[in-house]
N, C-alpha and C positions, 0 to 999 in steps of 0.2 A: 211661621209660627206667630200668632197674634201676641200683642203686648200682654193681654190678660192671661193667656195661656203661659207665656214666659214667666210672668210674675208668680203664677200658681206653682209652676215647677220649681222656681227658685225658693219660694216659701217652703215647699215640702223638703227640698234639699237642705234648707236651713233648720227645719224643725227636727229632722231625724238625728243629726249629730247633737243638737241641743238636748234631746232626750238622753242620749248616751252620756253627755257631760253631767247632766243632773243625776243619772244613775251612778256615775263615777264619784260624785261629790257626796251624795246622801245615802249610799248603800255600802255594804262591805265588799262590793265588787272592785274597789280600788286595790284590794290586796291580790287580785288575780292579775298576774304579770301580762298575759296576752291582752286582756281587756284594757289595762293601763296603756299598753303600747298603741293599741288601736285608737284610743281616745287622744293620746298625745300626738300621734303622727298623722292621723286622718281627720278626726273630728274637729279639733281646734282650728287647724288651717282651713278646713271646709267651712266652718262657721264664719271665719274672717272673710273668706272670699265671697260667700253667698251674702253676707251682710253688706259688704261693699257693693256688690252687684245690685242688691235691692235698693240701697241708698242712692247709688249713682245711675240707676237704669234710665231715668229720663234724659240725663245728659248724654249717656252713651248712645242711646237710640237716636237722639236729635243729631248728634255728630255723624252717625252712620247715614241718616237721611240726607244730610247736607252733602256728604261726600258722594252719595249715589246720584244726587241731583247735579253735581258739577260736571260740566262737559270735559271730555277727555281729549 
């Protein structure tokens, strides 16, 4: 997978839970117990992980390239 494709996938994975979080905050869906549970257990951690991955992607990929280039 190319770096551009990886970034596009991470961005999409970041935007979907962001929309769910916006719906949770600004609509009456916060009163629905199942939606609240999904937002709290799935969306918020996924936002954190994808945000970190987008932020640190250059460092992670550079480290992977260095490790792959090292002789074993």
